[in-house]
C-alpha positions as CSV (number, residue, x, y, z in Angstrom):
1,M,-142.6,92.2,69.0
2,A,-139.5,90.7,67.1
3,L,-141.5,90.3,64.3
4,K,-142.9,93.7,64.0
5,R,-139.4,95.3,64.6
6,G,-138.0,93.3,61.7
7,L,-141.0,94.3,59.1
8,S,-140.6,98.1,60.4
9,S,-136.6,98.0,59.2
10,A,-137.7,96.1,55.7
11,G,-140.0,98.8,54.7
12,V,-137.5,101.2,55.7
13,Q,-135.2,100.0,53.4
14,R,-137.8,99.6,50.8
15,N,-138.5,103.1,51.1
16,R,-134.8,104.1,50.7
17,A,-134.1,101.9,47.7
18,S,-137.4,103.1,45.7
19,G,-135.9,107.0,46.8
20,S,-132.7,106.6,45.0
21,R,-133.7,105.6,41.6
22,F,-134.8,109.0,40.2
23,P,-131.1,110.5,40.5
24,V,-129.5,107.7,38.9
25,A,-132.3,107.8,35.9
26,I,-131.8,111.4,35.7
27,L,-127.9,110.8,35.8
28,I,-128.2,108.1,32.7
29,F,-130.2,110.6,30.8
30,F,-128.2,113.3,31.0
31,S,-124.9,111.2,30.3
32,L,-127.0,110.1,26.8
33,L,-127.6,113.6,26.0
34,V,-124.5,115.4,26.7
35,P,-122.2,113.3,24.0
36,L,-125.1,113.6,21.5
37,I,-125.2,117.5,22.0
38,F,-121.5,117.5,21.7
39,F,-121.1,115.3,18.6
40,V,-123.9,117.1,16.9
41,G,-122.0,120.6,17.6
42,R,-119.0,119.1,16.4
43,G,-120.5,118.3,13.1
44,L,-121.4,121.3,12.5
45,H,-118.3,123.3,13.5
46,I,-116.1,121.0,11.4
47,S,-118.6,121.8,8.5
48,D,-118.7,125.2,9.3
49,Q,-114.6,125.5,9.1
50,N,-114.9,123.3,5.7
51,D,-116.9,126.0,4.3
52,I,-114.3,128.7,5.2
53,L,-111.7,127.1,3.5
54,S,-113.5,125.7,0.6
55,S,-113.0,129.3,-0.9
56,P,-109.8,131.3,0.1
57,G,-107.8,128.0,1.2
58,E,-108.2,126.0,-1.5
59,K,-107.7,129.1,-3.8
60,V,-104.3,129.8,-2.2
61,I,-103.4,126.3,-2.8
62,D,-104.4,126.5,-6.4
63,V,-102.7,129.7,-7.1
64,I,-99.3,128.0,-5.6
65,A,-100.2,125.1,-7.9
66,A,-100.7,127.2,-10.9
67,N,-97.4,129.0,-10.4
68,T,-95.7,126.6,-10.0
69,N,-96.7,124.6,-12.7
70,D,-96.0,128.1,-14.7
71,M,-92.6,128.6,-13.4
72,G,-93.4,132.2,-12.9
73,P,-92.1,134.1,-9.6
74,L,-94.9,133.8,-6.6
75,S,-94.2,135.5,-3.2
76,L,-96.0,137.9,-1.3
77,D,-96.5,140.6,-3.9
78,F,-98.0,138.3,-6.3
79,F,-100.4,137.4,-3.5
80,R,-101.4,141.0,-3.2
81,K,-101.9,141.4,-7.0
82,N,-104.3,138.8,-7.8
83,N,-106.5,140.2,-4.6
84,L,-105.6,137.1,-1.9
85,S,-105.6,139.7,0.9
86,A,-109.0,139.8,1.1
87,S,-109.5,136.3,1.3
88,W,-107.1,136.3,4.0
89,K,-108.9,138.7,5.8
90,V,-112.2,136.8,5.9
91,I,-110.6,133.9,7.0
92,G,-108.9,135.8,9.8
93,E,-112.4,137.1,10.6
94,K,-114.0,133.3,10.9
95,T,-111.6,131.9,12.8
96,S,-111.3,134.7,15.2
97,I,-115.1,133.3,16.2
98,T,-114.0,129.7,16.4
99,D,-110.3,130.1,17.6
100,K,-109.3,127.5,15.4
101,I,-107.8,128.8,12.7
102,N,-105.4,131.8,13.2
103,F,-104.8,134.0,10.1
104,T,-102.6,137.0,10.8
105,A,-102.3,139.6,8.0
106,V,-98.2,140.4,7.6
107,D,-96.0,142.4,5.2
108,A,-93.8,140.9,3.3
109,R,-90.8,141.5,5.5
110,Q,-92.3,139.9,8.1
111,E,-92.9,136.1,8.8
112,T,-95.3,134.5,6.6
113,P,-98.6,133.0,7.9
114,K,-98.9,129.7,8.9
115,V,-102.6,128.0,7.5
116,K,-103.6,124.7,9.1
117,V,-105.5,123.3,5.8
118,D,-106.7,119.6,5.5
119,V,-104.0,118.7,2.3
120,S,-104.5,115.2,2.2
121,S,-105.9,113.2,-0.2
122,G,-108.6,111.6,2.4
123,G,-109.1,114.9,4.3
124,D,-108.7,113.3,7.7
125,H,-105.2,114.9,8.3
126,A,-104.0,118.5,8.6
127,Q,-100.6,119.8,7.8
128,L,-99.0,123.2,8.3
129,V,-98.2,125.0,5.1
130,D,-96.0,128.0,4.1
131,P,-97.0,129.4,0.8
132,A,-93.9,132.0,0.6
133,K,-91.3,129.1,1.8
134,L,-93.1,126.9,-0.7
135,A,-92.8,129.0,-3.6
136,R,-89.3,130.4,-3.0
137,R,-88.1,126.6,-3.0
138,Q,-89.6,125.5,-5.8
139,L,-88.4,128.7,-7.7
140,R,-84.6,128.0,-6.7
141,E,-85.1,124.4,-7.7
142,K,-86.5,125.6,-10.9
143,R,-83.9,128.3,-11.5
144,R,-81.0,125.6,-10.4
145,E,-82.5,123.4,-13.1
146,K,-82.6,125.9,-15.7
147,R,-79.1,127.3,-15.2
148,A,-77.5,124.1,-15.4
149,N,-79.0,123.5,-18.3
150,E,-78.1,126.7,-19.8
151,L,-74.3,126.0,-18.8
152,V,-74.5,122.6,-20.4
153,Q,-75.9,124.0,-23.9
154,R,-73.3,126.8,-24.0
155,D,-70.5,124.6,-23.3
156,D,-71.2,122.1,-25.9
157,E,-72.1,125.2,-28.1
158,S,-68.3,126.5,-27.6
159,I,-66.8,123.1,-27.8
160,V,-68.7,122.6,-31.9
161,K,-67.8,126.5,-32.6
162,L,-63.8,125.6,-31.5
163,E,-63.9,122.0,-33.2
164,N,-66.0,123.4,-36.4
165,A,-64.4,127.1,-36.6
166,A,-61.9,126.2,-39.4
167,I,-64.4,124.1,-41.6
168,E,-67.2,126.8,-41.3
169,R,-65.4,130.0,-42.2
170,S,-63.7,128.2,-45.2
171,K,-67.3,127.0,-46.5
172,S,-68.8,130.5,-45.8
173,V,-65.8,132.6,-47.7
174,D,-66.9,134.6,-50.0
175,S,-65.6,137.4,-52.1
176,S,-67.4,140.3,-50.8
177,V,-66.0,139.4,-47.4
178,L,-62.5,138.1,-47.8
179,G,-61.1,141.1,-46.0
180,K,-63.0,139.6,-42.4
181,Y,-62.4,136.0,-43.6
182,S,-59.5,133.8,-41.6
183,I,-59.5,130.3,-41.5
184,W,-57.1,130.1,-38.5
185,R,-58.2,132.9,-36.5
186,K,-61.1,135.1,-36.0
187,E,-59.8,138.8,-36.6
188,N,-61.5,142.3,-35.7
189,E,-63.4,143.3,-38.8
190,N,-61.6,145.9,-40.6
191,E,-61.0,147.8,-44.1
192,N,-57.7,147.2,-44.1
193,S,-56.1,147.5,-47.8
194,D,-53.8,144.3,-47.6
195,S,-56.4,142.2,-45.5
196,T,-56.7,139.2,-48.1
197,V,-52.8,139.4,-48.9
198,R,-52.5,139.1,-45.2
199,L,-55.0,136.0,-45.1
200,I,-53.2,134.7,-48.1
201,R,-49.9,134.6,-46.3
202,D,-51.3,133.0,-43.4
203,Q,-52.7,130.3,-45.2
204,I,-49.7,129.6,-46.7
205,I,-47.6,129.6,-43.2
206,M,-50.5,126.8,-42.3
207,A,-49.8,124.8,-45.4
208,R,-46.2,124.7,-44.9
209,V,-46.9,123.2,-41.0
210,Y,-49.1,120.8,-42.6
211,L,-46.9,119.9,-45.6
212,S,-44.3,118.8,-43.4
213,I,-46.4,116.8,-41.1
214,A,-47.8,115.2,-44.1
215,K,-44.9,114.0,-45.3
216,M,-44.1,112.8,-41.9
217,K,-46.8,110.6,-41.8
218,N,-46.7,109.7,-45.3
219,K,-49.9,111.1,-46.0
220,L,-48.8,111.4,-49.8
221,D,-52.3,112.1,-51.3
222,L,-52.8,115.2,-48.7
223,F,-49.3,116.1,-49.6
224,Q,-50.0,116.7,-53.1
225,Q,-52.8,118.7,-52.4
226,L,-51.2,121.0,-50.1
227,Q,-48.4,121.4,-52.0
228,T,-50.5,122.2,-55.2
229,R,-52.7,124.4,-53.4
230,L,-49.3,126.1,-51.8
231,K,-47.9,126.9,-55.1
232,E,-51.1,128.4,-56.2
233,S,-51.0,130.7,-53.6
234,Q,-47.4,131.6,-53.6
235,R,-48.1,132.4,-57.0
236,S,-51.0,134.2,-56.2
237,V,-49.8,136.5,-53.5
238,G,-45.8,137.1,-55.3
239,D,-44.9,140.5,-54.1
240,V,-48.2,142.1,-53.7
241,T,-49.2,144.1,-50.8
242,A,-52.2,145.6,-51.3
243,D,-55.3,143.6,-51.9
244,S,-56.3,145.8,-55.1
245,D,-53.3,144.2,-56.9
246,L,-54.2,140.8,-56.4
247,S,-55.5,139.1,-59.6
248,Q,-59.3,138.0,-59.8
249,S,-58.7,134.5,-59.1
250,A,-57.4,135.4,-55.9
251,P,-60.7,134.3,-54.0
252,E,-61.5,130.9,-55.5
253,K,-58.0,130.1,-54.7
254,I,-58.5,131.3,-50.8
255,K,-61.5,129.3,-50.7
256,A,-59.6,126.4,-52.1
257,M,-56.5,126.5,-49.8
258,G,-59.3,126.8,-46.9
259,Q,-61.1,123.2,-47.4
260,V,-57.4,121.4,-48.2
261,L,-56.5,123.2,-44.9
262,S,-59.6,122.2,-43.0
263,K,-59.0,118.5,-44.4
264,A,-55.6,118.7,-43.3
265,R,-56.7,119.6,-39.8
266,E,-58.9,116.8,-39.5
267,Q,-56.5,114.4,-40.7
268,L,-53.2,115.7,-39.3
269,Y,-54.0,117.9,-36.5
270,D,-51.6,117.3,-33.7
271,C,-51.1,120.2,-31.1
272,N,-47.1,119.5,-29.9
273,L,-46.4,118.6,-33.6
274,V,-48.5,121.9,-35.1
275,T,-46.8,124.0,-32.0
276,G,-43.2,122.9,-32.7
277,K,-43.1,123.1,-36.6
278,L,-44.2,126.8,-35.7
279,R,-42.0,127.5,-33.1
280,A,-39.2,126.4,-36.0
281,M,-40.8,128.7,-38.4
282,L,-40.9,131.3,-35.8
283,Q,-37.1,131.3,-35.1
284,T,-36.0,131.1,-38.7
285,A,-38.1,134.2,-39.5
286,D,-36.4,135.7,-36.2
287,E,-33.0,134.9,-37.8
288,Q,-34.1,136.2,-41.1
289,V,-35.5,139.6,-39.8
290,R,-31.8,140.1,-37.7
291,S,-30.0,139.5,-41.1
292,L,-32.5,141.9,-42.8
293,K,-32.3,144.5,-40.2
294,K,-28.2,144.4,-40.2
295,Q,-28.6,144.8,-43.8
296,S,-30.7,147.5,-43.4
297,T,-28.3,149.4,-40.9
298,F,-25.7,149.1,-43.3
299,L,-27.2,150.4,-46.4
300,S,-29.1,153.4,-44.5
301,Q,-25.5,154.4,-43.1
302,L,-24.4,153.9,-46.7
303,A,-26.8,156.1,-48.3
304,A,-26.7,158.5,-45.5
305,K,-23.0,159.3,-45.9
306,T,-23.6,160.0,-49.8
307,I,-24.3,162.9,-51.7
308,P,-27.3,162.5,-54.2
309,N,-26.2,162.7,-57.8
310,G,-28.3,166.0,-58.3
311,I,-26.9,167.9,-55.7
312,H,-23.4,166.9,-56.9
313,C,-24.5,168.1,-60.2
314,L,-25.3,171.2,-58.8
315,S,-22.2,171.7,-56.9
316,M,-19.9,171.2,-60.2
317,R,-22.1,173.5,-61.8
318,L,-21.7,176.6,-59.8
319,T,-18.4,175.4,-59.0
320,I,-17.5,176.0,-62.6
321,D,-19.5,179.2,-63.0
322,Y,-17.8,181.0,-59.9
323,Y,-14.3,180.1,-61.2
324,L,-15.4,182.0,-64.6
325,L,-16.2,184.9,-62.8
326,S,-13.6,187.9,-62.6
327,P,-12.3,188.2,-59.0
328,E,-14.0,191.7,-58.4
329,K,-17.3,190.1,-58.9
330,R,-16.9,187.6,-56.4
331,K,-17.4,189.3,-53.2
332,F,-20.3,189.7,-51.1
333,P,-21.5,193.4,-50.2
334,R,-22.0,194.7,-46.5
335,S,-19.1,193.1,-45.5
336,E,-18.7,195.8,-42.5
337,N,-21.2,193.7,-40.4
338,L,-19.2,190.8,-40.4
339,E,-17.6,192.1,-37.1
340,N,-20.5,194.4,-35.7
341,P,-21.2,192.6,-32.2
342,N,-24.6,194.4,-32.1
343,L,-25.8,192.4,-34.9
344,Y,-27.3,189.0,-34.9
345,H,-24.6,186.3,-35.9
346,Y,-25.2,182.4,-37.3
347,A,-22.2,179.9,-37.9
348,L,-23.0,177.5,-40.3
349,F,-20.7,174.7,-41.6
350,S,-21.5,172.6,-44.2
351,D,-20.7,171.0,-47.6
352,N,-23.8,170.8,-48.6
353,V,-24.8,173.9,-50.9
354,L,-28.8,173.0,-51.1
355,A,-29.2,172.5,-47.3
356,A,-27.1,175.5,-46.6
357,S,-29.3,177.5,-48.8
358,V,-32.7,176.2,-46.9
359,V,-31.0,177.3,-43.5
360,V,-30.2,180.5,-44.8
361,N,-33.6,181.3,-46.8
362,S,-35.9,180.0,-43.9
363,T,-34.0,182.0,-41.2
364,V,-34.2,185.7,-43.6
365,T,-38.3,184.6,-44.6
366,N,-39.0,184.4,-41.3
367,A,-37.0,187.2,-39.2
368,K,-38.4,190.4,-38.7
369,D,-35.8,192.8,-40.1
370,P,-33.3,190.6,-41.9
371,S,-30.9,193.5,-42.3
372,K,-29.7,192.6,-38.7
373,H,-28.8,189.0,-39.6
374,V,-25.3,188.0,-40.6
375,F,-24.7,184.7,-41.7
376,H,-20.9,183.1,-41.7
377,L,-20.6,180.0,-43.9
378,V,-17.5,177.6,-43.6
379,T,-17.1,174.6,-46.0
380,D,-14.5,172.9,-47.9
381,K,-12.2,173.7,-50.7
382,L,-14.2,171.6,-52.8
383,N,-17.7,173.2,-52.5
384,F,-16.0,176.7,-51.7
385,G,-16.5,177.8,-55.2
386,A,-20.1,176.5,-55.5
387,M,-21.1,177.7,-51.8
388,N,-20.1,181.4,-53.2
389,M,-21.7,181.3,-56.4
390,W,-25.0,180.2,-55.2
391,F,-25.2,183.2,-52.7
392,L,-23.9,185.3,-55.3
393,L,-26.7,184.6,-57.3
394,N,-29.3,184.2,-54.8
395,P,-28.2,186.8,-52.3
396,P,-30.3,186.7,-49.3
397,G,-32.4,189.9,-49.3
398,K,-31.3,192.5,-46.7
399,A,-29.0,190.1,-44.8
400,T,-25.4,189.7,-44.8
401,I,-23.2,186.6,-45.7
402,H,-19.9,185.7,-45.7
403,V,-18.3,182.4,-47.2
404,E,-14.9,181.2,-46.0
405,N,-13.0,177.7,-46.6
406,V,-11.7,175.7,-43.8
407,D,-8.5,174.7,-45.3
408,E,-7.2,178.2,-45.3
409,F,-7.4,178.6,-41.6
410,K,-3.5,178.0,-40.9
411,W,-4.0,178.3,-37.4
412,L,-6.0,175.1,-37.4
413,N,-3.1,172.9,-37.8
414,S,-1.7,168.8,-36.4
415,S,0.4,170.6,-33.7
416,Y,-2.5,172.8,-32.3
417,C,-5.7,170.7,-32.9
418,P,-5.7,166.9,-31.4
419,V,-8.5,165.9,-33.4
420,L,-6.2,166.8,-36.7
421,R,-3.4,164.9,-35.1
422,Q,-5.3,162.1,-34.5
423,L,-6.3,161.9,-37.8
424,E,-3.2,161.6,-39.4
425,S,-1.9,159.1,-37.2
426,A,-1.4,155.3,-38.7
427,A,-3.6,154.2,-35.8
428,M,-6.7,155.9,-36.9
429,K,-6.1,155.3,-40.8
430,N,-5.8,151.8,-39.9
431,Y,-8.9,151.7,-38.1
432,Y,-10.9,153.6,-40.8
433,F,-9.4,151.9,-44.0
434,K,-7.7,148.7,-43.4
435,A,-9.2,145.6,-45.1
436,D,-10.2,143.6,-42.6
437,H,-13.2,146.2,-41.3
438,S,-15.9,144.4,-42.4
439,T,-18.1,146.5,-45.0
440,T,-20.2,143.8,-46.3
441,L,-24.3,144.1,-46.3
442,S,-24.2,141.1,-43.4
443,S,-21.8,142.7,-41.1
444,G,-19.7,146.0,-40.3
445,A,-22.9,148.5,-39.7
446,S,-21.2,149.9,-36.5
447,N,-18.0,150.3,-38.0
448,L,-19.7,151.7,-40.7
449,K,-21.3,154.0,-39.2
450,Y,-18.4,155.9,-37.5
451,R,-16.5,156.1,-41.2
452,N,-19.0,158.7,-41.8
453,P,-17.0,161.4,-43.9
454,K,-18.3,164.0,-41.2
455,Y,-16.6,162.3,-38.5
456,L,-13.5,162.5,-40.3
457,S,-13.9,166.3,-41.1
458,M,-12.9,169.6,-39.5
459,L,-16.3,170.9,-40.3
460,N,-17.7,169.2,-37.9
461,H,-14.9,169.9,-35.1
462,L,-14.6,173.4,-35.9
463,R,-17.6,174.2,-33.3
464,F,-15.1,174.0,-30.9
465,Y,-13.3,176.6,-32.3
466,L,-15.8,179.3,-32.3
467,P,-13.5,182.0,-30.5
468,Q,-10.6,181.6,-32.5
469,V,-12.9,181.8,-35.5
470,Y,-14.6,184.9,-34.9
471,P,-12.3,186.7,-32.2
472,K,-14.4,190.1,-32.3
473,L,-18.0,188.7,-31.5
474,D,-19.5,188.4,-28.3
475,K,-22.3,186.0,-29.2
476,I,-23.2,183.7,-31.9
477,L,-25.9,181.1,-32.9
478,F,-24.6,177.9,-34.0
479,L,-26.9,176.0,-36.9
480,D,-26.7,172.8,-38.0
481,D,-27.6,172.3,-42.0
482,D,-30.0,169.7,-41.5
483,I,-32.3,172.3,-39.7
484,V,-35.2,174.2,-40.9
485,V,-36.1,177.8,-39.5
486,Q,-39.8,178.5,-38.8
487,K,-39.7,181.5,-36.5
488,D,-37.5,184.9,-35.6
489,L,-34.6,183.5,-33.7
490,T,-33.8,187.0,-32.1
491,G,-35.3,186.1,-28.9
492,L,-32.7,183.8,-28.5
493,W,-30.0,186.7,-27.9
494,A,-32.1,188.2,-25.0
495,V,-31.9,185.2,-23.1
496,D,-30.0,184.9,-20.0
497,L,-27.4,182.2,-19.8
498,H,-27.0,182.8,-16.2
499,G,-23.5,182.7,-16.7
500,K,-23.0,179.4,-18.9
501,V,-21.6,179.1,-22.4
502,N,-24.0,177.0,-24.0
503,G,-27.6,177.4,-24.3
504,A,-29.5,174.5,-25.7
505,V,-32.6,172.1,-25.7
506,E,-31.9,169.1,-23.3
507,T,-33.1,165.8,-25.0
508,C,-33.2,163.1,-21.9
509,G,-36.1,161.4,-21.5
510,E,-36.9,158.9,-18.8
511,S,-34.0,156.6,-19.3
512,F,-32.4,158.1,-22.9
513,H,-30.4,160.2,-23.9
514,R,-28.4,160.7,-20.9
515,F,-24.5,160.8,-20.6
516,D,-24.3,156.8,-19.8
517,K,-25.4,156.7,-23.3
518,Y,-22.8,158.4,-24.9
519,L,-19.5,158.1,-22.5
520,N,-18.1,154.6,-21.3
521,F,-18.5,155.0,-17.3
522,S,-16.5,151.7,-17.0
523,N,-13.2,154.1,-17.6
524,P,-12.5,155.9,-14.1
525,H,-11.5,159.2,-15.7
526,I,-14.8,159.2,-17.1
527,A,-16.8,157.6,-13.8
528,R,-15.3,160.0,-11.4
529,N,-15.7,163.3,-13.2
530,F,-19.9,162.7,-14.7
531,D,-22.7,161.8,-13.5
532,P,-24.2,159.2,-15.8
533,N,-27.9,160.2,-14.9
534,A,-26.8,163.4,-16.1
535,C,-29.2,165.2,-18.8
536,G,-28.1,165.2,-22.5
537,W,-28.3,168.3,-25.2
538,A,-28.8,168.7,-28.4
539,Y,-26.2,170.0,-31.2
540,G,-27.8,171.8,-33.9
541,M,-29.3,175.1,-32.6
542,N,-27.0,176.2,-30.0
543,M,-26.3,179.7,-28.6
544,F,-22.8,180.2,-27.3
545,D,-21.6,183.2,-25.1
546,L,-18.0,183.7,-26.5
547,K,-17.3,185.9,-23.4
548,E,-17.7,183.5,-21.0
549,W,-16.3,180.8,-23.8
550,K,-12.9,182.7,-23.1
551,K,-13.5,183.1,-19.7
552,K,-13.4,179.3,-19.0
553,D,-11.2,178.3,-21.5
554,I,-13.7,176.0,-23.2
555,T,-11.3,174.8,-26.1
556,G,-8.4,174.0,-23.5
557,I,-10.8,171.6,-21.7
558,Y,-11.7,169.9,-24.9
559,H,-8.1,169.3,-26.0
560,K,-7.5,167.7,-23.0
561,W,-10.0,165.4,-23.2
562,Q,-9.8,164.9,-26.8
563,N,-5.7,163.9,-26.1
564,M,-7.2,161.6,-23.4
565,N,-9.3,159.8,-26.2
566,E,-6.6,159.1,-28.6
567,D,-7.2,155.4,-28.2
568,R,-11.1,156.0,-28.4
569,T,-11.7,154.1,-25.0
570,L,-13.9,157.3,-23.4
571,W,-16.3,157.5,-26.2
572,K,-16.5,157.1,-30.2
573,L,-15.9,159.2,-32.6
574,G,-18.5,162.0,-33.5
575,T,-18.7,165.7,-31.5
576,L,-21.6,164.8,-29.1
577,P,-19.8,163.1,-26.6
578,P,-16.9,165.4,-26.5
579,G,-19.4,168.2,-26.4
580,L,-21.3,167.1,-23.4
581,I,-17.7,166.4,-21.9
582,T,-16.6,170.0,-22.2
583,F,-20.0,171.6,-21.6
584,Y,-20.6,169.8,-18.5
585,G,-22.1,172.0,-15.9
586,L,-22.2,175.1,-18.6
587,T,-25.3,174.3,-20.6
588,H,-28.0,176.4,-19.9
589,P,-31.7,174.3,-20.8
590,L,-33.7,176.7,-23.5
591,Q,-37.4,176.2,-23.7
592,K,-38.4,172.7,-26.1
593,S,-40.1,174.8,-28.3
594,W,-37.1,176.7,-29.7
595,H,-35.5,173.3,-31.1
596,V,-37.5,170.2,-32.0
597,L,-35.4,167.1,-33.1
598,G,-36.1,163.2,-34.3
599,L,-37.4,164.7,-37.8
600,G,-34.9,162.4,-39.6
601,Y,-35.8,159.3,-37.4
602,N,-38.8,159.4,-35.4
603,P,-41.9,159.0,-37.7
604,S,-44.5,159.5,-34.8
605,L,-43.5,163.3,-33.7
606,D,-46.4,165.2,-32.6
607,R,-47.3,167.5,-35.7
608,S,-48.5,170.2,-33.2
609,E,-45.0,170.6,-31.6
610,I,-43.3,170.5,-35.2
611,D,-45.6,173.4,-36.1
612,N,-44.8,175.5,-33.3
613,A,-41.3,174.9,-33.3
614,A,-38.6,177.6,-33.9
615,V,-36.7,175.2,-35.4
616,V,-36.9,171.8,-36.8
617,H,-34.1,169.1,-37.0
618,Y,-33.7,166.4,-39.4
619,N,-31.2,164.8,-37.2
620,G,-30.9,161.0,-38.0
621,N,-30.0,159.1,-40.7
622,M,-33.3,160.4,-43.5
623,K,-32.2,163.7,-44.2
624,P,-34.6,165.9,-46.4
625,W,-32.3,165.9,-49.3
626,L,-31.9,161.8,-49.6
627,E,-34.8,159.5,-51.0
628,L,-35.1,157.9,-47.9
629,A,-36.5,161.2,-46.3
630,M,-39.5,160.5,-44.6
631,T,-42.4,162.0,-47.2
632,K,-44.5,163.5,-44.0
633,Y,-41.6,165.7,-42.9
634,R,-39.9,166.6,-46.1
635,G,-42.3,169.3,-47.0
636,Y,-41.0,171.5,-44.1
637,W,-37.8,171.7,-45.8
638,T,-39.0,171.7,-49.6
639,K,-41.0,174.7,-49.2
640,Y,-37.6,177.3,-49.4
641,I,-36.4,175.6,-52.5
642,K,-36.8,178.0,-55.5
643,Y,-37.2,174.1,-57.7
644,D,-38.1,176.7,-61.2
645,H,-34.2,178.0,-60.9
646,P,-32.3,177.5,-63.7
647,Y,-29.5,175.3,-61.9
648,I,-32.0,173.1,-60.0
649,R,-34.0,172.4,-63.2
650,S,-31.2,171.4,-65.2
651,C,-29.7,169.1,-62.7
652,K,-33.0,167.8,-62.2
653,L,-33.9,168.2,-58.5
654,S,-37.6,167.7,-57.9
655,E,-39.7,167.7,-54.9
């Protein structure tokens, strides 16, 4: 019984064991099959991936490498131009199936695509590559390298040019381009007629510099060469001012000097030494220029106060012939017009016959109705006969003219006129004529200016006595003898002076020709009564209202200030400063086109202003009848002189 039970249990266990072997076998089978399927599928998937990347992916990498090697620009635009967008599209389609590679089409301004590609040498490692960033980075590196090379090359070229400029230009000098050649500076190319002369003078300056340095450093051979070339250049240029006056050997001498200077520069150049020598030469030249300017001022003042021989000859011949005339032939016609206030009256005070003739002739020539114009001339006794004779021989058409002698004005004496009294005083004579006042070329130019005879002549001060000279006139136009009339002046009589006495053109600019230029404002009398910034005005063409003059006692005001200036502490000599004082607040400004000044000192006047002016004024030292007159302005004056006149021809006066 017991044995039977044991067998039964053993059978049951055997049956259970045999029944469990089947699931185990199945499990083992599938555990071997699944990895096999997996690896086979994996291999197929990787091969498919490689197929995908083998065409477009590798093409992208190849394009990047090719553009990097060519140093060309690489950007998204480049990929589009090379039809790479289609490749990216194909890649995107295939990777969407496998979901392993994600290519996204992007715009140039959006994030660039990131591609997982196998770029390792063995093909076992995958890396992230950004084509646009890679291209930009490599492009920046190439540009930096290129820019650095350019800067280094440019710096080297600049140094070479600076060091070899003088030598190269001296070697390349040619007679056809001498005007453009300078061994020490690069000048603007020009066609100046004196460019070669200036070049030689520049070489002479540098030769002197190196000559002193060579002597200092005991370079005797170079010293001798420089000295030889310097003498040759000095002889070559001499006093020449134009290239056309240079000798034919000048180009060879320039070239030889340039080569010696280049050699001297190589052996002797020292920045401090050269600078010091040039500074010393500049100071010496500056002192010479100041001395020459002083001499020039002296000579110009001397020339301005002289009368040319031709004009002196004219005056003498006319004077002789005048006194040969009978008394009845010395009278001018139409004397009844002299005191007619309804006519146009002019006052002209002069001792220059030719200058006075130009003023009268130009006024009459441009007048609309000459018969209504009356000229009142006043001169000194020395020129009285000549002035009368000239206008008797050359009457001003239908206009009226009258000549008077200032020395016959008996009322004009030292007891009445402060200027005459001062001119007769011992102090004034001492100031003008004492020997301790220098009159040499090197000094005394300022003193000589105030020794001009016009400051000593009553003709110059007679303008302050117009109502006394012409008591029956209401208005009169005062003219200097160094003016030329170019238009009809009758319009000036219609100008409303608004109760003022003097109608004149103002001359002040931003800071010049104001009262402080003419008056001594350190004197309390001047500082208390006048504005230093008040605008000045010009004598030469002035419309005077003689009625208002008498009401305001202008002559009395003039006498008051003239007496106060006996020691010349208020102003220097002359008539403009007392005129500014006397007519202060009593001057009406006229339009500038009535009166253009500066033809006697300013070479840069606007020609259109001169042509449009009613009156042009040669104020300054360069009077049109002098040799030192400016040629460009002289024609306005000479056109009113008849050079074929017998008297003018006999005195050899010419244009």
